N, C-alpha and C positions, 0 to 999 in steps of 0.2 A: 504494499500499499504506500509506503514512504517513497519508494522508487517511482511509483506512478505519479504521485503528487509532484515530486521533484521535476520529472519530465514535463508534465503539464505546465508547471510554472515557468520553466524555461521557454516553452513554445510561446507563452503569451508575451514574452519580451519583444518579439517581433510584431506580434499581433496588435499590441497596444498602440504602436505608432501609426497603424494603418486606419484606425477608427473602426466604426461598425454601423450598420444600417439602423440599429436599435439604440444608438447612443442617445442620451437624454436631451430632449428637445429644449427644455427649459434651462439647461446648464448655462446658457449665456446670460441668465438673469441672476447670476450670483451676487452681483453688486446691487443692493437695494437703495432707494432714494434715502438721503439723510434728511428725515423729517419727523419730528417727535409725534405728529398726529397720525402717521402711517404705522400701523401695527401688523407685523408679518407673523403668521403661525404656520408651522409645518407639523403634520400629524402622520403618524403611522399606527394602524390598527391591525392586529392579528387576531384571528378567531378560529375556533374549531366548529365544524358543522356537526349538528346532531339530529336535524330533521329536515326532510324535503316533503312538504305537504303534511300528511299525517303519519308518514312512515319514517322509522329511524334510519339515518344515513350517517356516514362518516366522511370527513374531508376537511378542507381549509379555505379560509378567505383572508385576503390581505388588501388593505387599502392604504394608499399614500395620497396626501392632499396638501395643498398650499392655499392659504387664504390671505388677503390683504385688506384691512379695513381703513376707511378714511372719513371720519372715524367710525361711523355706523353703516356706511354703504359698502357692501362687499363687492370687490372687483378684482380683476386679474386672478380669478380662481383657476386652480388646476387640480386634477385628481386622476388617479388610476385605481382600478378595482379588478381583482381577479379572484375567481372561486372555482374550486375543483371538488367534486363529491361523487360517492358511489355507495351502493348498499351491497356490494359483492365483497366477499372475504379476499384479502390479498393473498394470491397464491404463492408468492415467493417471500413471505415474511418470516420463514423459519429457516433453520440450518439445513433442512433437507434439500438436496440437489433436485431441481425440477428436470423431468425427463419426459419428452413427448411434446404434445401440443396443448396450449392453454389459451383461454380468452379472458379478457378483463374489460368490462364496460364501465365508463364513468361519464359524468357530465362536467361541462366547463362553461362558465359565464365570464364575460369580458365587457367592461365599460368602454364603449366606443366614443361617446361624446358626453361631456358634462353639460347639463342644462342649468342646474342651480345647486348651490351648496350653502347650507345654513347651520351655524352652531347656535346652541341654546343652553340655558341654565335649567331648563324644564326637564321633564321626564325623558323626552326624546333629545339626547345630547347632540346628535348630528343627523341631519336630513340631507341626503344626496339624491338629486333626481338626474336622470340621464337616459341615454339611448344604449341598448344592450344587445349583444349576441349571446345565445345559448345553443350549445352543441352537444350531441351525444357522441361519444368517441368509443369505438370498439377496437381493441388491439388484440391480434392473434400472434402468440409467440410459439416458436418451434425450437426445442432444445434437443441436443444429441444425447447419447447414453451416459456422457460424463457431465451433463448439466451445463454444457456450453451453449450459449444462445447462438442459433444458426441464422435466424431471420425474424423479423417482426413485421406485421402488416397492419397499418392504421387506417380505419375507416371512420370518416366524420360525416355525421348527418345532422344538418341544421334543425334545431327544434323551433327557435324563433330567431328572426333577423331584424335588426334595427327596431327592437321593441322598446317602448317606454317602460320605465321602471324606477323604483326608488330603494335606496339602502337607508335604513334607520338604525342608529346605535342608541340603545336605551339602558336604563338601570345603572347609571353611573359608569357607562362604558363596559358593562359586564355582559350584555346581550346584543345580538343584532338580528335584523329581519330584512330580507331582500326580496322585494315584491316586483316581479317583471310580468308584464302582460303576456298571457298565453302559457305560463308554466306555474306549478305549485310554488308556494311560498317557501323560501330557504331560510332556516333559522339555525342559531348557534350561540356559542358562548365565547366571549372575548377573553383572551389571556395576556395580551400586551397592548398598551396604549401609551404612545409617546407623543407629547406635545412640546414643542420647542420653538424658539425664535431662530435657531440655527438651521441652516438648510439640511434637508434629508434627501440624499440621492436615492431614488427608487431601486437602483441596482446595487445598493449597498446593504447586504444582509445585516451589517452591524449598525445600520441607521446613521451613517456618517455623511458628512458633506460631499465627500468623494469616495470612490471605492479604494480599497487598500489590499495589501497582501492577504490579510485575513479573509477578505471576501473571496479572493481567488482560491485560497486554500479550502474554503467551505465548498466551492463547487468541485474542486479536485477530489474531495472526499467522497462525493456522491456521483462522480463522473460515470456516465452510461446508465444511470438509474432511469427507470420508466415507471409509469403507473402500474401498480400491482406489485412492485418491488418494495420491500420494507424500508429501504433507505431513500425512496423517492420523495423529494421536497418540492411541491408544486411552486412554491414561491421563487425557487431558483430556476425554474423552467421559464425564462423570460419571454421567449417567442412562442410559448404555448404549443409546441410541436410534439408534446408527450415524450420528451427525452431531454436529459441534461447532457449537453454535448458541447462541441467546440464553438457552436454559435452562441451559447450562453456565456462561455468563458471569454469569448471575444467582446461581448457586450459589456461585461464587467471591466475587462482591460481598457476598453475605449473610454471609460468614465473615470479613469485614474487621474 
């Protein structure tokens, strides 16, 4: 494992200078206006999914957001939200080597466009309205007799496309509810809430202003992981292609 991490980190030395298609669009806004009336807040919210409609599900949701108030009018808002969830048991979460063919189906939601973002001191701490895509993703894996992955086939079926919906964070940042037109309500429990005036780069797992060697190491540790694997971290799958690979490593390197 250490050798793999070392090789991957050496590879990114060349990658980092080339940039990436997913590099942070708002990175050019790192210098904020010097005005005491302008208040900047960066937020990161992480949560575990526990229900999809009336059925129990497992998964995760992560939100990154930026708001600027002048002093009561919210403007220059920015947000990204991604969620992945399933009700299937992870077939590769144990020490047993997988042999043969397996399938794993999950759902993925992605915020396409932010419409409105409002913070409050009431029960609903945050209300985020936007336009969303929700897909059903089925992955078929084939392993040889030694448990080596031979190939994987990914099938994506759109559930809703460009649908209106809202994310609400409630109960002192401890719960969330994601309602998107055309699909059941997704619910879960928050476990991390960061709010700060310092910039949070969405590609920094450590919630830093820029990505660091620690963020690269985090990806290297789960390199080649996919949904259904016990070490798959959806938050690190930045291009949402159901695998943590060189594209995600490049994205992090481009934001250093």
